[in-house]
C-alpha positions as CSV (number, residue, x, y, z in Angstrom):
1,M,12.3,6.9,14.8
2,N,14.2,8.2,11.7
3,D,13.3,5.5,9.2
4,L,14.5,7.3,6.0
5,E,18.0,5.8,6.3
6,P,16.8,2.2,6.6
7,F,14.3,2.9,3.8
8,A,17.1,4.2,1.6
9,R,19.1,1.1,2.4
10,L,16.2,-1.1,1.4
11,V,15.8,0.8,-1.9
12,Q,19.5,0.3,-2.6
13,A,19.3,-3.4,-1.8
14,L,16.3,-3.8,-4.2
15,D,17.7,-1.7,-7.0
16,P,18.1,-4.6,-9.5
17,W,14.4,-5.5,-9.1
18,R,12.9,-2.0,-9.4
19,Q,10.9,-3.1,-12.5
20,Q,9.3,-6.0,-10.8
21,L,8.5,-4.6,-7.3
22,V,5.8,-2.1,-6.3
23,F,5.7,-0.3,-3.0
24,I,2.2,-0.6,-1.5
25,G,0.7,0.0,2.0
26,G,1.5,2.9,4.3
27,W,4.9,3.6,2.7
28,A,3.2,4.0,-0.7
29,H,0.9,6.6,0.8
30,R,3.9,8.4,2.3
31,L,5.8,8.2,-1.1
32,H,2.8,9.7,-2.9
33,R,3.7,13.0,-1.3
34,L,6.9,13.1,-3.4
35,D,4.9,13.2,-6.7
36,P,5.1,16.7,-8.1
37,R,1.3,16.8,-8.5
38,A,0.6,16.2,-4.8
39,N,-0.6,19.1,-2.7
40,Q,1.8,20.2,0.0
41,L,0.3,19.3,3.3
42,E,1.5,20.5,6.7
43,H,0.6,17.4,8.7
44,Q,2.6,14.2,8.8
45,P,1.4,11.0,7.0
46,V,0.1,8.1,9.0
47,F,3.2,6.3,10.4
48,T,3.9,2.7,9.6
49,R,6.9,0.6,10.7
50,D,6.7,-2.0,7.9
51,T,7.4,-1.6,4.2
52,D,5.2,-3.7,1.9
53,L,6.4,-4.6,-1.5
54,A,4.3,-6.5,-4.0
55,F,4.9,-8.4,-7.2
56,A,2.7,-10.4,-9.6
57,N,2.7,-14.1,-8.8
58,K,3.7,-14.9,-12.4
59,E,6.4,-12.3,-12.4
60,V,9.8,-13.5,-13.5
61,I,12.3,-12.6,-10.8
62,E,15.9,-13.4,-11.5
63,G,18.7,-13.3,-8.9
64,D,18.6,-13.5,-5.1
65,I,16.7,-10.8,-3.3
66,K,17.4,-12.4,0.1
67,S,21.2,-12.3,-0.4
68,A,21.0,-8.6,-1.5
69,L,19.0,-7.7,1.6
70,I,21.4,-9.6,3.9
71,G,24.3,-7.9,2.2
72,H,22.7,-4.5,3.2
73,G,22.3,-5.5,6.8
74,F,18.8,-7.0,6.9
75,Q,18.0,-10.2,8.7
76,E,15.4,-12.8,7.7
77,E,12.8,-13.5,10.4
78,L,10.7,-16.6,9.7
79,G,7.4,-17.4,11.5
80,G,4.1,-19.1,11.2
81,D,3.1,-22.6,10.2
82,H,2.9,-22.2,6.5
83,T,5.2,-23.9,3.9
84,P,7.3,-22.0,3.1
85,P,7.1,-19.9,6.3
86,V,6.2,-16.3,6.4
87,A,9.3,-14.0,6.3
88,H,10.0,-10.5,7.4
89,Y,13.3,-8.8,6.6
90,T,14.3,-6.6,9.5
91,L,16.8,-3.9,10.5
92,G,17.2,-3.3,14.2
93,Q,15.0,-4.8,16.9
94,E,11.8,-6.2,15.3
95,E,9.5,-4.7,18.0
96,G,10.8,-1.2,17.3
97,G,12.8,-1.4,14.1
98,F,12.3,-1.2,10.4
99,Y,11.2,-4.2,8.4
100,A,10.1,-5.1,4.9
101,E,7.8,-7.9,3.7
102,F,6.8,-9.1,0.3
103,L,3.3,-9.8,-0.9
104,T,1.8,-11.3,-4.0
105,P,-1.8,-11.8,-5.1
106,L,-3.8,-14.8,-3.9
107,V,-5.6,-16.4,-6.9
108,G,-8.2,-19.2,-6.4
109,S,-9.6,-20.8,-3.3
110,G,-6.6,-20.2,-1.1
111,I,-6.4,-24.0,-0.4
112,K,-3.8,-26.3,-1.9
113,R,-4.4,-29.9,-3.0
114,G,-4.4,-31.9,0.2
115,G,-6.2,-29.2,2.2
116,K,-3.2,-27.0,3.3
117,P,-3.5,-23.2,3.0
118,D,-2.1,-21.6,-0.1
119,A,-0.6,-18.8,1.8
120,T,3.0,-18.2,0.7
121,L,5.2,-18.2,-2.4
122,A,9.0,-18.6,-2.6
123,K,10.6,-16.7,-5.5
124,G,13.8,-14.8,-6.0
125,G,15.2,-16.1,-2.8
126,I,12.5,-14.5,-0.6
127,V,9.1,-15.7,0.7
128,A,6.0,-13.6,-0.1
129,Q,2.6,-13.8,1.5
130,K,-0.3,-14.4,-0.8
131,I,-3.0,-11.8,-0.2
132,R,-6.5,-11.6,-1.8
133,H,-7.4,-8.3,-3.6
134,L,-3.7,-7.4,-4.0
135,D,-3.7,-7.6,-7.8
136,I,-5.5,-4.2,-8.1
137,L,-2.5,-2.5,-6.4
138,L,-0.3,-3.6,-9.3
139,V,-2.4,-1.9,-12.0
140,D,-0.5,1.0,-13.6
141,P,1.8,1.9,-10.7
142,W,3.3,5.4,-10.6
143,V,7.0,6.0,-10.8
144,I,8.3,8.2,-7.9
145,S,11.7,9.7,-7.9
146,L,13.6,9.5,-4.6
147,R,16.1,12.4,-4.1
148,Q,18.3,13.7,-1.4
149,E,16.6,17.1,-1.5
150,D,13.4,15.3,-0.3
151,G,15.3,14.1,2.8
152,I,15.9,10.5,1.5
153,P,19.7,9.7,1.8
154,V,20.2,8.2,-1.6
155,S,23.5,8.6,-3.4
156,A,21.8,9.5,-6.7
157,P,18.1,9.9,-7.7
158,K,16.3,6.6,-7.8
159,D,13.0,5.9,-9.6
160,I,10.8,3.3,-7.9
161,Q,7.3,2.0,-8.6
162,V,4.5,2.9,-6.2
163,T,0.9,1.8,-6.3
164,H,-1.5,4.2,-8.1
165,P,-3.3,6.4,-5.5
166,L,-6.7,5.4,-6.9
167,C,-5.9,1.7,-6.7
168,F,-4.6,2.3,-3.1
169,M,-8.0,3.7,-2.2
170,V,-10.1,1.1,-4.1
171,Q,-8.3,-1.8,-2.4
172,K,-9.3,-0.3,1.0
173,F,-12.9,-0.9,0.0
174,L,-12.3,-4.4,-1.3
175,I,-10.8,-5.5,2.0
176,Q,-13.1,-3.5,4.2
177,D,-15.3,-6.2,5.5
178,D,-12.4,-8.4,6.6
179,R,-10.8,-5.6,8.7
180,P,-11.1,-5.0,12.4
181,F,-12.8,-1.7,13.5
182,A,-9.5,0.1,14.2
183,K,-8.0,-0.8,10.8
184,K,-11.2,0.3,9.1
185,A,-10.9,3.7,10.7
186,Q,-7.2,3.9,9.7
187,D,-8.2,3.0,6.2
188,V,-10.8,5.8,6.1
189,L,-8.1,8.2,7.2
190,Y,-5.7,6.9,4.5
191,I,-8.5,7.5,1.9
192,Y,-9.3,11.0,3.1
193,D,-5.6,12.0,3.2
194,T,-5.1,10.6,-0.4
195,I,-8.0,12.8,-1.6
196,E,-6.4,15.8,0.2
197,L,-3.1,15.0,-1.6
198,F,-4.7,14.7,-5.1
199,G,-7.9,16.7,-5.0
200,A,-7.0,18.4,-8.3
201,L,-6.7,15.0,-10.0
202,L,-10.3,13.7,-9.3
203,G,-11.2,14.0,-13.0
204,E,-8.1,12.1,-14.0
205,F,-8.9,9.4,-11.4
206,H,-12.3,9.1,-12.9
207,E,-10.9,8.5,-16.3
208,H,-8.5,5.9,-14.9
209,W,-11.4,4.2,-13.1
210,V,-13.4,4.0,-16.3
211,R,-10.5,3.0,-18.6
212,R,-8.4,0.7,-16.4
213,V,-9.6,0.0,-12.8
214,E,-13.3,-0.8,-13.4
215,P,-12.5,-3.3,-16.2
216,E,-9.8,-4.9,-14.1
217,L,-12.2,-5.4,-11.2
218,G,-15.1,-6.8,-13.2
219,N,-18.0,-7.7,-10.9
220,A,-16.0,-6.4,-7.9
221,A,-16.4,-2.8,-9.2
222,K,-20.0,-2.9,-7.9
223,I,-18.6,-3.8,-4.4
224,V,-16.3,-0.8,-4.5
225,R,-19.2,1.5,-5.3
226,E,-21.5,0.0,-2.7
227,R,-18.9,0.2,0.1
228,A,-17.9,3.8,-0.9
229,Q,-21.5,4.8,-0.6
230,R,-22.0,2.9,2.7
231,T,-18.9,4.3,4.2
232,F,-19.4,8.0,3.3
233,S,-23.1,8.5,2.8
234,Q,-23.3,9.8,6.4
235,V,-21.2,10.3,9.5
236,N,-20.8,6.9,11.2
237,D,-18.7,5.4,14.0
238,V,-15.8,4.4,11.6
239,V,-15.6,7.9,10.3
240,R,-15.7,9.4,13.8
241,A,-12.9,7.0,14.9
242,A,-10.8,8.0,11.8
243,A,-11.1,11.7,12.8
244,Q,-9.7,10.9,16.2
245,I,-6.5,9.2,14.9
246,P,-4.2,12.2,14.0
247,A,-2.3,13.8,16.9
248,D,-0.9,16.7,14.8
249,R,-4.1,18.2,13.4
250,S,-7.7,18.7,14.1
251,L,-10.2,16.8,11.9
252,S,-14.0,16.5,12.1
253,A,-15.9,13.5,11.1
254,Q,-18.2,15.7,9.1
255,Q,-15.2,17.0,7.1
256,I,-14.0,13.5,6.3
257,Q,-17.5,12.3,5.3
258,A,-18.4,15.3,3.1
259,T,-15.0,15.4,1.4
260,C,-14.9,11.7,0.6
261,Q,-18.6,11.5,-0.5
262,H,-17.9,14.4,-2.9
263,A,-14.7,12.9,-4.3
264,F,-16.1,9.4,-4.9
265,G,-19.2,10.9,-6.5
266,I,-16.8,12.2,-9.2
267,V,-14.3,9.3,-9.4
268,L,-16.8,6.4,-9.4
269,S,-19.5,8.0,-11.5
C-alpha cells in the first residue's frame, strides 16, 4: 500500500504538537533515511503498518489531539479491558489500513492501587499505552525534515521529532527478553539496518552513549552491553532468522553478526 499520503495527513493533524511528540518504532527507522547523514541504501526498509508516537508521561499537552485526528479523517478504535481503553486511530480498514497509536513510559510497578493494571493514560484527548523501557526513546530525539522531494506529500517542509538511532537500537536490547522469537529476529534486522544507515557515525554514537544514554540508563546500561554481546558474539538462530526476513536483498547471518559485533564494540566501549 502507498502509506505516504496517510502519513502526511497524520503529520498535518499533529502539527500543533510537534514539540511534544516523538516518532518511534518502524516509522522512525524509515524516517531515519531522510537524515542527510544517512547512507543511501538500495533496499526498502522493513515495512510497518502502524505509526507509533511517544510522549513523556509528565509532558504538558494542551488542546485536543483526538479532535484534530478526526478532523483529518481518522477514526478512534477502542479495545481491551483497561481503563481508559487502548485506542488506535485508523485510516481505512484496520486489517489493511494505516493507523497511529500513542505510547508513554511506564514508571513503577505497573499496578494501580486496588490491583488493576496501570496500562493506559488519557491526555490531550487521546489514550496512550504505558510501555516499560520507552523513556530511552525520548532522549535527544533527532529533527527530521519532511519534504515533497522525498516523496512525502506535504504542502510545505515539516520538521518532526524522531527517536535517536542509537536509542532506537538500545531499546531493542532492553525489551529483548520479553519479545517472541519472530520479533527478536525483526529487531536484529532493524539494528543491522540502522548500522548500515549510520556506519560513519559510530564514533559519534559512542560519544552519545557515554555522555547521555549510559547515564540515563543507570544500572540498565549493563543489561544493554550483556545482551549486545549475547546477541552478536556468534551466529545464532535469531541472527539466522533475521537474515531470512528481507525479500528484496540477500543477507547472510555471518554478515549481520560480524557487522553488529564490530559496531557495538565501538559504540558501547
